[in-house]
Backbone as a printed PyTorch tensor [residue, N CA C, xyz], in Angstrom:
tensor([[[  0.8380,  -1.2030,   0.0000],
         [  0.0000,   0.0000,   0.0000],
         [  0.8800,   1.2630,   0.0000]],

        [[  1.9600,   1.2130,   0.7730],
         [  2.8690,   2.3560,   0.8350],
         [  3.5240,   2.5980,  -0.5240]],

        [[  3.8720,   1.5130,  -1.2170],
         [  4.4820,   1.6440,  -2.5430],
         [  3.5390,   2.3380,  -3.5190]],

        [[  2.2580,   2.0020,  -3.4500],
         [  1.2700,   2.6220,  -4.3370],
         [  1.1150,   4.1030,  -4.0260]],

        [[  1.1360,   4.4360,  -2.7300],
         [  1.0310,   5.8360,  -2.3190],
         [  2.2330,   6.6380,  -2.8110]],

        [[  3.4170,   6.0340,  -2.7270],
         [  4.6290,   6.7120,  -3.1910],
         [  4.6020,   6.9340,  -4.7010]],

        [[  4.0730,   5.9630,  -5.4350],
         [  3.9460,   6.1150,  -6.8920],
         [  3.0150,   7.2760,  -7.2160]],

        [[  1.8840,   7.3470,  -6.5100],
         [  0.9090,   8.4160,  -6.7520],
         [  1.5090,   9.7940,  -6.4730]],

        [[  2.2020,   9.9240,  -5.3370],
         [  2.8050,  11.2130,  -4.9730],
         [  3.9220,  11.5820,  -5.9460]],

        [[  4.7540,  10.6010,  -6.2700],
         [  5.8960,  10.8660,  -7.1420],
         [  5.4600,  11.4100,  -8.4930]],

        [[  4.4670,  10.7610,  -9.1000],
         [  4.1330,  11.1310, -10.4750],
         [  3.0790,  12.2240, -10.5820]],

        [[  2.4380,  12.5800,  -9.4850],
         [  1.5150,  13.7110,  -9.5320],
         [  2.2090,  15.0190,  -9.1790]],

        [[  3.2230,  14.9560,  -8.3190],
         [  3.8910,  16.1750,  -7.8550],
         [  5.3710,  16.2200,  -8.2000]],

        [[  6.1280,  15.2170,  -7.7450],
         [  7.5900,  15.2540,  -7.8840],
         [  8.0130,  15.1540,  -9.3430]],

        [[  7.5240,  14.1340, -10.0510],
         [  7.8550,  13.9390, -11.4680],
         [  6.6380,  14.2800, -12.3170]],

        [[  6.1410,  15.4840, -12.1460],
         [  4.9600,  15.9260, -12.8900],
         [  5.1870,  15.7590, -14.3840]],

        [[  4.2040,  15.1750, -15.0590],
         [  4.3740,  14.8140, -16.4740],
         [  4.6440,  16.0240, -17.3670]],

        [[  4.0970,  17.1870, -17.0030],
         [  4.2940,  18.3950, -17.8140],
         [  5.5250,  19.1660, -17.3680]],

        [[  5.6340,  19.4010, -16.0720],
         [  6.6470,  20.3120, -15.5500],
         [  7.9980,  19.6550, -15.2900]],

        [[  8.0400,  18.3360, -15.2130],
         [  9.3140,  17.6460, -14.9980],
         [  9.7120,  16.7870, -16.1920]],

        [[  8.7150,  16.1020, -16.7810],
         [  9.0060,  15.2170, -17.9070],
         [  8.7780,  15.9000, -19.2610]],

        [[  8.1170,  17.0550, -19.2420],
         [  7.8840,  17.8700, -20.4430],
         [  7.1240,  17.1070, -21.5250]],

        [[  6.1200,  16.3440, -21.1070],
         [  5.2250,  15.6530, -22.0370],
         [  3.8660,  16.3400, -22.0040]],

        [[  3.1900,  16.3850, -23.1330],
         [  1.8650,  16.9930, -23.1940],
         [  1.8950,  18.5130, -23.1730]],

        [[  2.9970,  19.1060, -23.6250],
         [  3.1470,  20.5660, -23.5960],
         [  2.1290,  21.2590, -24.4930]],

        [[  1.8060,  20.6400, -25.6300],
         [  0.8850,  21.2600, -26.5920],
         [ -0.4620,  21.5650, -25.9400]],

        [[ -1.0690,  20.5460, -25.3410],
         [ -2.3620,  20.7530, -24.6760],
         [ -2.2230,  21.6590, -23.4620]],

        [[ -1.1130,  21.5460, -22.7530],
         [ -0.8650,  22.3550, -21.5590],
         [ -0.8750,  23.8440, -21.8930]],

        [[ -0.2300,  24.2350, -22.9780],
         [ -0.1850,  25.6430, -23.3700],
         [ -1.4390,  26.0760, -24.1260]],

        [[ -2.0410,  25.1550, -24.8690],
         [ -3.1730,  25.5210, -25.7190],
         [ -4.4940,  25.6500, -24.9900]],

        [[ -4.7170,  24.8450, -23.9570],
         [ -6.0300,  24.8220, -23.2930],
         [ -6.0170,  25.5630, -21.9640]],

        [[ -4.8980,  26.1210, -21.5850],
         [ -4.7910,  26.7450, -20.2540],
         [ -5.1340,  28.2320, -20.2630]],

        [[ -5.9570,  28.6750, -21.2060],
         [ -6.3450,  30.0870, -21.2480],
         [ -7.5090,  30.3790, -20.3040]],

        [[ -8.3840,  29.3920, -20.1230],
         [ -9.5530,  29.5500, -19.2580],
         [ -9.6180,  28.4070, -18.2640]],

        [[ -9.9920,  28.7160, -17.0210],
         [-10.0520,  27.7040, -15.9750],
         [-11.1050,  26.6450, -16.2950]],

        [[-12.2780,  27.0730, -16.7880],
         [-13.3560,  26.1210, -17.0660],
         [-12.9550,  25.0940, -18.1120]],

        [[-12.3590,  25.5630, -19.2140],
         [-11.9540,  24.6270, -20.2670],
         [-10.8030,  23.7370, -19.8010]],

        [[ -9.9320,  24.2760, -18.9500],
         [ -8.8160,  23.4640, -18.4480],
         [ -9.3200,  22.3640, -17.5120]],

        [[-10.3710,  22.6580, -16.7540],
         [-10.9690,  21.6260, -15.8950],
         [-11.5460,  20.5010, -16.7450]],

        [[-12.2320,  20.8710, -17.8190],
         [-12.8040,  19.8650, -18.7180],
         [-11.7360,  19.0180, -19.3720]],

        [[-10.6790,  19.6780, -19.8480],
         [ -9.5810,  18.9390, -20.4690],
         [ -8.8850,  18.0420, -19.4460]],

        [[ -8.7060,  18.5550, -18.2330],
         [ -8.0800,  17.7560, -17.1780],
         [ -8.8730,  16.4950, -16.8750]],

        [[-10.2010,  16.6420, -16.7890],
         [-11.0580,  15.4770, -16.5350],
         [-10.9820,  14.4810, -17.6850]],

        [[-10.9890,  14.9940, -18.9210],
         [-10.8980,  14.1140, -20.0850],
         [ -9.5760,  13.3580, -20.1120]],

        [[ -8.4960,  14.0570, -19.7960],
         [ -7.1680,  13.4220, -19.7920],
         [ -7.0710,  12.3780, -18.6800]],

        [[ -7.6320,  12.6760, -17.5090],
         [ -7.6270,  11.7010, -16.4130],
         [ -8.3280,  10.4240, -16.8510]],

        [[ -9.5040,  10.5800, -17.4590],
         [-10.2650,   9.4160, -17.9120],
         [ -9.4800,   8.6160, -18.9500]],

        [[ -8.9470,   9.3140, -19.9500],
         [ -8.2470,   8.6280, -21.0430],
         [ -6.9760,   7.9550, -20.5480]],

        [[ -6.1760,   8.6510, -19.7440],
         [ -4.9100,   8.0770, -19.2820],
         [ -5.1340,   6.8630, -18.3870]],

        [[ -6.0550,   6.9730, -17.4360],
         [ -6.2960,   5.8510, -16.5250],
         [ -6.8260,   4.6430, -17.2950]],

        [[ -7.8120,   4.8700, -18.1640],
         [ -8.3890,   3.7610, -18.9160],
         [ -7.3830,   3.1800, -19.9060]],

        [[ -6.6380,   4.0710, -20.5950],
         [ -5.6270,   3.6050, -21.5510],
         [ -4.5410,   2.8090, -20.8340]],

        [[ -4.1810,   3.2420, -19.6400],
         [ -3.1660,   2.5510, -18.8590],
         [ -3.6000,   1.1250, -18.5330]],

        [[ -4.8510,   0.9760, -18.0980],
         [ -5.3540,  -0.3420, -17.7160],
         [ -5.5870,  -1.2430, -18.9270]],

        [[ -6.2100,  -0.6870, -19.9600],
         [ -6.5240,  -1.4880, -21.1530],
         [ -5.2500,  -1.9320, -21.8650]],

        [[ -4.3120,  -0.9970, -22.0300],
         [ -3.0630,  -1.3450, -22.7210],
         [ -2.2610,  -2.3780, -21.9280]],

        [[ -2.2840,  -2.2710, -20.5960],
         [ -1.5890,  -3.2470, -19.7580],
         [ -2.2080,  -4.6370, -19.9280]],

        [[ -3.5410,  -4.6900, -19.9160],
         [ -4.2280,  -5.9730, -20.0760],
         [ -3.9300,  -6.5910, -21.4430]],

        [[ -3.9600,  -5.7690, -22.4910],
         [ -3.6700,  -6.2660, -23.8420],
         [ -2.2390,  -6.7850, -23.9280]],

        [[ -1.3180,  -6.0420, -23.3270],
         [  0.0920,  -6.4450, -23.3770],
         [  0.3080,  -7.7790, -22.6580]],

        [[ -0.2650,  -7.9090, -21.4680],
         [ -0.0610,  -9.1180, -20.6650],
         [ -0.7070, -10.3400, -21.3160]],

        [[ -1.8820, -10.1650, -21.8910],
         [ -2.6390, -11.2990, -22.4360],
         [ -2.2100, -11.6750, -23.8490]],

        [[ -1.8660, -10.6620, -24.6580],
         [ -1.6390, -10.9360, -26.0830],
         [ -0.2190, -10.6970, -26.5900]],

        [[  0.5470,  -9.7780, -25.9610],
         [  1.7650,  -9.3110, -26.6160],
         [  3.0710,  -9.7260, -25.9460]],

        [[  3.0850,  -9.8570, -24.6600],
         [  4.3170, -10.2240, -23.9620],
         [  4.7390, -11.6470, -24.3250]],

        [[  6.0280, -11.8990, -24.2440],
         [  6.5360, -13.2350, -24.5740],
         [  5.9360, -14.3040, -23.6640]],

        [[  5.5710, -13.9120, -22.4350],
         [  4.9820, -14.8510, -21.4780],
         [  3.4570, -14.9060, -21.5560]],

        [[  2.8610, -14.1880, -22.5170],
         [  1.3980, -14.1360, -22.6280],
         [  0.8470, -15.4680, -23.1370]],

        [[ -0.3930, -15.8000, -22.7730],
         [ -1.0050, -17.0600, -23.2410],
         [ -1.0370, -17.1760, -24.7690]],

        [[ -1.3260, -16.0650, -25.4520],
         [ -1.4060, -16.0980, -26.9160],
         [ -0.0590, -16.4450, -27.5380]],

        [[  0.9940, -15.7620, -27.0980],
         [  2.3250, -15.9930, -27.6670],
         [  2.8390, -17.3900, -27.3530]],

        [[  2.4960, -17.8890, -26.1760],
         [  2.8940, -19.2560, -25.8260],
         [  2.1750, -20.2570, -26.7140]],

        [[  0.8790, -19.9910, -26.9590],
         [  0.1000, -20.9030, -27.7950],
         [  0.5970, -20.9110, -29.2340]],

        [[  1.0430, -19.7450, -29.7140],
         [  1.5360, -19.6330, -31.0810],
         [  3.0140, -19.9670, -31.2100]],

        [[  3.6660, -20.1800, -30.0880],
         [  5.0820, -20.5060, -30.1070],
         [  5.9830, -19.3350, -30.4460]],

        [[  5.5410, -18.1170, -30.1180],
         [  6.3300, -16.9060, -30.3900],
         [  7.2240, -16.6120, -29.1900]],

        [[  8.4870, -16.9770, -29.2860],
         [  9.3980, -16.8330, -28.1610],
         [  9.6410, -15.3750, -27.7770]],

        [[  9.6530, -14.4870, -28.7690],
         [  9.9050, -13.0670, -28.5080],
         [  8.6170, -12.2690, -28.3290]],

        [[  7.4770, -12.9290, -28.4230],
         [  6.1990, -12.2530, -28.2680],
         [  5.8970, -11.3040, -29.4240]],

        [[  4.9860, -10.3950, -29.1750],
         [  4.5880,  -9.3950, -30.1700],
         [  4.9320,  -7.9930, -29.6830]],

        [[  5.9940,  -7.8850, -28.9130],
         [  6.3390,  -6.6150, -28.2840],
         [  6.7070,  -5.5350, -29.2920]],

        [[  7.1280,  -5.9250, -30.4860],
         [  7.4780,  -4.9330, -31.5030],
         [  6.2530,  -4.1660, -32.0050]],

        [[  5.0690,  -4.6720, -31.6940],
         [  3.8280,  -3.9940, -32.0900],
         [  3.2640,  -3.1140, -30.9770]],

        [[  3.9760,  -3.0190, -29.8670],
         [  3.4520,  -2.3330, -28.6780],
         [  3.0150,  -0.8990, -28.9740]],

        [[  3.8850,  -0.1130, -29.5840],
         [  3.5690,   1.2980, -29.8190],
         [  2.3420,   1.4510, -30.7110]],

        [[  2.2740,   0.6870, -31.7920],
         [  1.1490,   0.7810, -32.7300],
         [ -0.1630,   0.4010, -32.0410]],

        [[ -0.1400,  -0.7050, -31.3090],
         [ -1.3500,  -1.1730, -30.6370],
         [ -1.8130,  -0.1600, -29.5950]],

        [[ -0.8790,   0.3900, -28.8270],
         [ -1.2430,   1.3580, -27.7930],
         [ -1.8320,   2.6250, -28.4030]],

        [[ -1.2970,   3.0720, -29.5210],
         [ -1.8480,   4.2560, -30.2040],
         [ -3.2840,   3.9980, -30.6300]],

        [[ -3.5580,   2.8040, -31.1430],
         [ -4.9250,   2.4550, -31.5620],
         [ -5.8750,   2.4210, -30.3670]],

        [[ -5.3980,   1.8900, -29.2440],
         [ -6.2140,   1.8570, -28.0260],
         [ -6.5420,   3.2690, -27.5670]],

        [[ -5.5300,   4.1350, -27.5350],
         [ -5.7310,   5.5240, -27.1080],
         [ -6.6880,   6.2460, -28.0480]],

        [[ -6.5260,   6.0430, -29.3530],
         [ -7.4050,   6.6960, -30.3380],
         [ -8.8590,   6.2870, -30.1230]],

        [[ -9.0960,   5.0080, -29.8560],
         [-10.4600,   4.5320, -29.6160],
         [-11.0550,   5.1620, -28.3590]],

        [[-10.2680,   5.2620, -27.3000],
         [-10.7610,   5.8580, -26.0600],
         [-11.0700,   7.3460, -26.2280]],

        [[-10.2160,   8.0470, -26.9720],
         [-10.4490,   9.4730, -27.2150],
         [-11.7190,   9.6720, -28.0280]],

        [[-11.9760,   8.7870, -28.9770],
         [-13.2090,   8.8720, -29.7590],
         [-14.4330,   8.7310, -28.8630]],

        [[-14.3630,   7.8270, -27.8900],
         [-15.4700,   7.6540, -26.9520],
         [-15.6970,   8.9270, -26.1360]],

        [[-14.6060,   9.5120, -25.6250],
         [-14.7150,  10.7520, -24.8520],
         [-15.2810,  11.8690, -25.7120]],

        [[-14.8020,  11.9680, -26.9470],
         [-15.2470,  13.0330, -27.8470],
         [-16.7410,  12.9040, -28.1570]],

        [[-17.2030,  11.6910, -28.4230],
         [-18.6230,  11.4800, -28.7210],
         [-19.4930,  11.7970, -27.5040]],

        [[-19.0040,  11.4130, -26.3120],
         [-19.7590,  11.6920, -25.0810],
         [-19.8780,  13.1910, -24.8570]],

        [[-18.7620,  13.9220, -24.9970],
         [-18.7840,  15.3680, -24.7810],
         [-19.6370,  16.0770, -25.8290]],

        [[-19.5530,  15.6370, -27.0620],
         [-20.3160,  16.2810, -28.1330],
         [-21.8090,  16.1570, -27.8960]],

        [[-22.2210,  15.0390, -27.2990],
         [-23.6380,  14.7990, -27.0610],
         [-24.1220,  15.4130, -25.7520]],

        [[-23.3080,  15.3470, -24.6960],
         [-23.7670,  15.7380, -23.3610],
         [-23.1480,  17.0290, -22.8190]],

        [[-22.0290,  17.4670, -23.3960],
         [-21.3420,  18.6570, -22.8940],
         [-20.9140,  19.5220, -24.0800]],

        [[-21.8880,  20.0110, -24.8080],
         [-21.6280,  20.7120, -26.0710],
         [-20.7700,  21.9570, -25.8680]],

        [[-21.0330,  22.7160, -24.8190],
         [-20.2640,  23.9400, -24.5580],
         [-18.7940,  23.6530, -24.3280]],

        [[-18.5270,  22.6470, -23.5030],
         [-17.1440,  22.2720, -23.2290],
         [-16.4900,  21.6830, -24.4730]],

        [[-17.2490,  20.9150, -25.2370],
         [-16.7330,  20.3290, -26.4800],
         [-16.2780,  21.4250, -27.4390]],

        [[-17.0980,  22.4850, -27.5630],
         [-16.7400,  23.5950, -28.4430],
         [-15.5570,  24.3830, -27.8950]],

        [[-15.4730,  24.5120, -26.5680],
         [-14.3820,  25.2730, -25.9540],
         [-13.0370,  24.5810, -26.1440]],

        [[-13.0470,  23.2640, -26.0540],
         [-11.7910,  22.5180, -26.2080],
         [-11.3300,  22.4820, -27.6640]],

        [[-12.2970,  22.4980, -28.5800],
         [-11.9620,  22.5750, -30.0040],
         [-11.0450,  21.4560, -30.4560]],

        [[ -9.9930,  21.8370, -31.1620],
         [ -9.0910,  20.8650, -31.7820],
         [ -8.2480,  20.1190, -30.7570]],

        [[ -8.1590,  20.6460, -29.5290],
         [ -7.2850,  20.0220, -28.5390],
         [ -7.8570,  18.7240, -27.9730]],

        [[ -9.1610,  18.5250, -28.1020],
         [ -9.7550,  17.2720, -27.6250],
         [ -9.2920,  16.0780, -28.4670]],

        [[ -9.4540,  16.1140, -29.7920],
         [ -8.9080,  14.9870, -30.5810],
         [ -7.3940,  14.8810, -30.5100]],

        [[ -6.7190,  15.9850, -30.1600],
         [ -5.2590,  15.9380, -30.0580],
         [ -4.7730,  15.1190, -28.8580]],

        [[ -5.7110,  14.7310, -27.9550],
         [ -5.3270,  13.8360, -26.8620],
         [ -4.7870,  12.5340, -27.4440]],

        [[ -5.3000,  12.1700, -28.6340],
         [ -4.8410,  10.9410, -29.2880],
         [ -3.3390,  10.9740, -29.4990]],

        [[ -2.8210,  12.1240, -29.8820],
         [ -1.3890,  12.2470, -30.1550],
         [ -0.6330,  12.8760, -28.9770]],

        [[ -1.2960,  12.9960, -27.8380],
         [ -0.6370,  13.5370, -26.6520],
         [  0.3860,  12.5220, -26.1530]],

        [[  1.6550,  12.9040, -26.1920],
         [  2.7160,  11.9610, -25.8360],
         [  2.6460,  11.5590, -24.3690]],

        [[  1.9640,  12.3400, -23.5320],
         [  1.8230,  11.9670, -22.1290],
         [  0.9900,  10.6910, -21.9960]],

        [[ -0.0740,  10.5860, -22.7920],
         [ -0.9520,   9.4130, -22.7310],
         [ -0.1960,   8.1690, -23.2030]],

        [[  0.4710,   8.2860, -24.3420],
         [  1.2380,   7.1610, -24.8680],
         [  2.4120,   6.8200, -23.9410]],

        [[  3.0140,   7.8580, -23.3680],
         [  4.1410,   7.6340, -22.4630],
         [  3.7580,   6.8010, -21.2550]],

        [[  2.5680,   7.0380, -20.7060],
         [  2.0960,   6.2670, -19.5480],
         [  1.9430,   4.7940, -19.9200]],

        [[  1.3030,   4.5470, -21.0650],
         [  1.0800,   3.1630, -21.4990],
         [  2.4060,   2.4300, -21.7200]],

        [[  3.3540,   3.1010, -22.3550],
         [  4.6560,   2.4730, -22.6240],
         [  5.4790,   2.3030, -21.3450]],

        [[  5.4000,   3.2750, -20.4470],
         [  6.1590,   3.1900, -19.1950],
         [  5.6680,   2.0540, -18.3030]],

        [[  4.3620,   1.7760, -18.3600],
         [  3.8420,   0.6430, -17.5840],
         [  4.5440,  -0.6490, -17.9730]],

        [[  4.7940,  -0.8050, -19.2660],
         [  5.4950,  -1.9900, -19.7640],
         [  6.9690,  -1.9340, -19.3570]],

        [[  7.5850,  -0.7680, -19.5570],
         [  9.0140,  -0.6080, -19.2540],
         [  9.3110,  -0.8300, -17.7740]],

        [[  8.4620,  -0.2810, -16.9140],
         [  8.6870,  -0.3910, -15.4760],
         [  8.2360,  -1.7450, -14.9060]],

        [[  7.5100,  -2.5220, -15.7080],
         [  7.0420,  -3.8260, -15.2440],
         [  5.9830,  -3.7410, -14.1650]],

        [[  5.1290,  -2.7270, -14.2190],
         [  4.0970,  -2.5480, -13.2070],
         [  3.0100,  -3.6200, -13.3320]],

        [[  2.4440,  -3.9970, -12.1820],
         [  1.2890,  -4.8830, -12.1910],
         [  0.0170,  -4.0500, -12.3670]],

        [[ -1.1410,  -4.7130, -12.3100],
         [ -2.4070,  -4.0210, -12.6080],
         [ -2.6630,  -2.8670, -11.6390]],

        [[ -2.4700,  -3.1020, -10.3370],
         [ -2.7150,  -2.0550,  -9.3340],
         [ -1.7550,  -0.8880,  -9.5190]],

        [[ -0.4870,  -1.1960,  -9.7860],
         [  0.5070,  -0.1380,  -9.9900],
         [  0.2070,   0.6630, -11.2550]],

        [[ -0.2930,  -0.0210, -12.2990],
         [ -0.7000,   0.6840, -13.5250],
         [ -1.8160,   1.6810, -13.2360]],

        [[ -2.7800,   1.2460, -12.4420],
         [ -3.9020,   2.1150, -12.0860],
         [ -3.4200,   3.3460, -11.3350]],

        [[ -2.5880,   3.1470, -10.3240],
         [ -2.1040,   4.2540,  -9.5000],
         [ -1.1710,   5.1610, -10.3060]],

        [[ -0.3190,   4.5580, -11.1300],
         [  0.5970,   5.3390, -11.9670],
         [ -0.1720,   6.2200, -12.9460]],

        [[ -1.1570,   5.6230, -13.6210],
         [ -1.9780,   6.3960, -14.5570],
         [ -2.7490,   7.5000, -13.8640]],

        [[ -3.2710,   7.1980, -12.6760],
         [ -4.0250,   8.1940, -11.9090],
         [ -3.1090,   9.3220, -11.4470]],

        [[ -1.9230,   8.9680, -10.9610],
         [ -0.9780,   9.9810, -10.4960],
         [ -0.5230,  10.8980, -11.6160]],

        [[ -0.1620,  10.3150, -12.7540],
         [  0.2840,  11.1090, -13.9050],
         [ -0.8220,  12.0470, -14.3750]],

        [[ -2.0440,  11.5100, -14.5130],
         [ -3.1480,  12.3120, -15.0510],
         [ -3.5820,  13.4110, -14.0830]],

        [[ -3.5730,  13.1280, -12.7850],
         [ -3.9070,  14.1650, -11.7990],
         [ -2.8400,  15.2580, -11.8090]],

        [[ -1.5780,  14.8540, -11.9460],
         [ -0.5020,  15.8350, -12.0560],
         [ -0.6680,  16.7230, -13.2790]],

        [[ -1.0670,  16.1260, -14.3950],
         [ -1.3180,  16.8930, -15.6190],
         [ -2.4610,  17.8800, -15.4090]],

        [[ -3.5690,  17.3900, -14.8430],
         [ -4.7330,  18.2530, -14.6090],
         [ -4.3920,  19.3810, -13.6340]],

        [[ -3.6280,  19.0740, -12.5950],
         [ -3.2330,  20.0810, -11.6050],
         [ -2.4040,  21.1840, -12.2510]],

        [[ -1.4010,  20.7950, -13.0400],
         [ -0.5600,  21.7860, -13.7130],
         [ -1.3750,  22.6220, -14.6920]],

        [[ -2.2890,  21.9810, -15.4020],
         [ -3.1290,  22.6680, -16.3900],
         [ -4.0330,  23.7050, -15.7300]],

        [[ -4.6910,  23.3110, -14.6400],
         [ -5.6200,  24.2200, -13.9560],
         [ -4.8660,  25.3680, -13.2870]],

        [[ -3.7070,  25.0850, -12.6880],
         [ -2.9000,  26.1470, -12.0710],
         [ -2.4470,  27.1720, -13.1130]],

        [[ -1.9920,  26.6760, -14.2640],
         [ -1.5780,  27.5810, -15.3300],
         [ -2.7580,  28.4150, -15.8310]],

        [[ -3.9270,  27.7840, -15.9790],
         [ -5.1180,  28.5060, -16.4360],
         [ -5.5180,  29.5850, -15.4440]],

        [[ -5.4330,  29.2700, -14.1460],
         [ -5.7760,  30.2520, -13.1180],
         [ -4.8360,  31.4550, -13.1830]],

        [[ -3.5450,  31.1790, -13.3330],
         [ -2.5570,  32.2620, -13.4180],
         [ -2.7880,  33.1040, -14.6660]],

        [[ -3.0210,  32.4530, -15.7940],
         [ -3.2210,  33.1910, -17.0460],
         [ -4.4980,  34.0280, -17.0110]],

        [[ -5.5580,  33.4630, -16.4500],
         [ -6.8480,  34.1540, -16.4570],
         [ -6.8790,  35.3090, -15.4620]],

        [[ -6.2240,  35.1470, -14.3110],
         [ -6.3380,  36.1500, -13.2440],
         [ -5.1330,  37.0720, -13.0970]],

        [[ -3.9940,  36.6810, -13.6550],
         [ -2.7870,  37.4930, -13.4700],
         [ -2.2330,  38.0130, -14.7910]],

        [[ -2.1650,  37.1470, -15.7990],
         [ -1.4840,  37.5080, -17.0410],
         [ -2.3830,  38.2560, -18.0130]],

        [[ -3.5730,  37.6740, -18.3080],
         [ -4.4490,  38.2620, -19.3220],
         [ -4.9020,  39.6720, -18.9200]],

        [[ -4.7110,  40.6180, -19.8180],
         [ -5.1420,  41.9980, -19.5900],
         [ -4.2930,  42.7620, -18.6110]],

        [[ -3.1360,  42.2380, -18.2620],
         [ -2.2450,  42.9070, -17.3200],
         [ -1.3190,  43.8530, -18.0900]],

        [[ -1.5980,  45.1430, -18.0000],
         [ -0.8230,  46.1350, -18.7500],
         [  0.5650,  46.3780, -18.1660]],

        [[  0.8110,  45.8770, -16.9410],
         [  2.1240,  46.0830, -16.3300],
         [  3.1920,  45.1390, -16.9060]],

        [[  2.7540,  44.1310, -17.6740],
         [  3.7110,  43.2210, -18.3100],
         [  4.3300,  43.9370, -19.5090]],

        [[  5.6580,  44.0010, -19.6020],
         [  6.3010,  44.6550, -20.7460],
         [  5.8160,  44.0770, -22.0740]],

        [[  5.7050,  44.9060, -23.0740],
         [  5.1440,  44.4880, -24.3550],
         [  5.9130,  43.3180, -24.9640]],

        [[  7.2230,  43.3200, -24.8080],
         [  8.0390,  42.2510, -25.3910],
         [  7.8160,  40.9030, -24.7110]],

        [[  7.2070,  40.9130, -23.5020],
         [  6.9550,  39.6700, -22.7770],
         [  5.5110,  39.2070, -22.9050]],

        [[  4.6470,  40.0210, -23.4730],
         [  3.2390,  39.6620, -23.5760],
         [  3.0400,  38.5050, -24.5510]],

        [[  1.9950,  37.6990, -24.2900],
         [  1.7170,  36.5580, -25.1550],
         [  2.5020,  35.3310, -24.7340]],

        [[  3.0630,  34.6570, -25.7100],
         [  3.7720,  33.3930, -25.4630],
         [  4.9660,  33.5250, -24.5180]],

        [[  5.7820,  34.5980, -24.6120],
         [  6.9440,  34.6760, -23.7070],
         [  6.5920,  34.6120, -22.2290]],

        [[  5.5830,  35.3590, -21.7970],
         [  5.2360,  35.3670, -20.3770],
         [  4.6230,  34.0320, -19.9570]],

        [[  3.9150,  33.3810, -20.8800],
         [  3.3350,  32.0660, -20.5780],
         [  4.4420,  31.0380, -20.3750]],

        [[  5.4340,  31.0430, -21.2620],
         [  6.5510,  30.1080, -21.1390],
         [  7.3750,  30.3970, -19.8870]],

        [[  7.5530,  31.6840, -19.5730],
         [  8.2760,  32.0570, -18.3560],
         [  7.5230,  31.5710, -17.1170]],

        [[  6.1970,  31.7120, -17.1340],
         [  5.3700,  31.2360, -16.0230],
         [  5.4840,  29.7310, -15.8670]],

        [[  5.4660,  29.0180, -16.9930],
         [  5.6090,  27.5570, -16.9490],
         [  6.9570,  27.1670, -16.3430]],

        [[  8.0000,  27.9040, -16.6920],
         [  9.3150,  27.6340, -16.1240],
         [  9.3440,  27.8550, -14.6160]],

        [[  8.7080,  28.9250, -14.1700],
         [  8.6450,  29.2010, -12.7230],
         [  7.8200,  28.1420, -11.9940]],

        [[  6.7560,  27.6620, -12.6490],
         [  5.9600,  26.5770, -12.0570],
         [  6.7910,  25.3070, -11.9240]],

        [[  7.6070,  25.0170, -12.9470],
         [  8.4590,  23.8270, -12.9120],
         [  9.4490,  23.9190, -11.7420]],

        [[ 10.0280,  25.1160, -11.5500],
         [ 10.9480,  25.3100, -10.4340],
         [ 10.2190,  25.1180,  -9.0880]],

        [[  9.0050,  25.6370,  -9.0100],
         [  8.2280,  25.4940,  -7.7780],
         [  7.9250,  24.0230,  -7.4790]],

        [[  7.6210,  23.2480,  -8.5250],
         [  7.2930,  21.8360,  -8.3200],
         [  8.5240,  21.0270,  -7.9210]],

        [[  9.7190,  21.5230,  -8.2230],
         [ 10.9240,  20.8320,  -7.7820],
         [ 11.0240,  20.8100,  -6.2600]],

        [[ 10.2870,  21.7010,  -5.6110],
         [ 10.2660,  21.7340,  -4.1520],
         [  9.6470,  20.4960,  -3.5400]],

        [[  8.8780,  19.7320,  -4.3460],
         [  8.2720,  18.5120,  -3.8390],
         [  9.2260,  17.3180,  -3.8630]],

        [[ 10.4320,  17.5390,  -4.3860],
         [ 11.3820,  16.4380,  -4.5900],
         [ 11.7130,  15.7070,  -3.2890]],

        [[ 11.6500,  16.3920,  -2.1730],
         [ 11.9880,  15.7570,  -0.9080],
         [ 10.9060,  14.8320,  -0.3590]],

        [[  9.7280,  14.8220,  -1.0000],
         [  8.6390,  13.9930,  -0.5030],
         [  8.8790,  12.5010,  -0.7410]],

        [[  9.5840,  12.1850,  -1.8340],
         [  9.7950,  10.7840,  -2.1930],
         [ 11.2860,  10.4920,  -2.2590]]])
């Protein structure tokens, strides 16, 4: 139980997927203009990452690993591990389609606010990175769940914090020098957030 707690803390705060591992930067910068849209994107990413983490792990263990029942039955000594990236991308794409259809039908305002960034979850390297890391780290089912949850909560936390700062401090602030307005101040803020999150390093 302690190991699972440490995994959750490590990957939500200490090794934050955006601020420490620098994955998912596109969505982080693109959707963090408004707090409401960032909350929606954060929830969508949490759902996709956790589900993709579990589904991809199950597929890998049952069908693709050299020790999987399928590979043993077919006599494949090396398994189907060379197909891991392709299969995981297909799994993620299917899950994103489900989220997109649900939002389009039940959350039209949020769907319109997220725009092109919702389907871009499919190509979000943070989502694929979680699925691949589960295999690399050799996590079991429970560890996959906690790892995916920790990573996705860390992503949502960084996204919402950035949106809050941009909406309440940066946007419309005339005291910011003209040369720093727009992307420069956003990138500078992200850098300062990354430095602040390094303060959690002593927790694990």
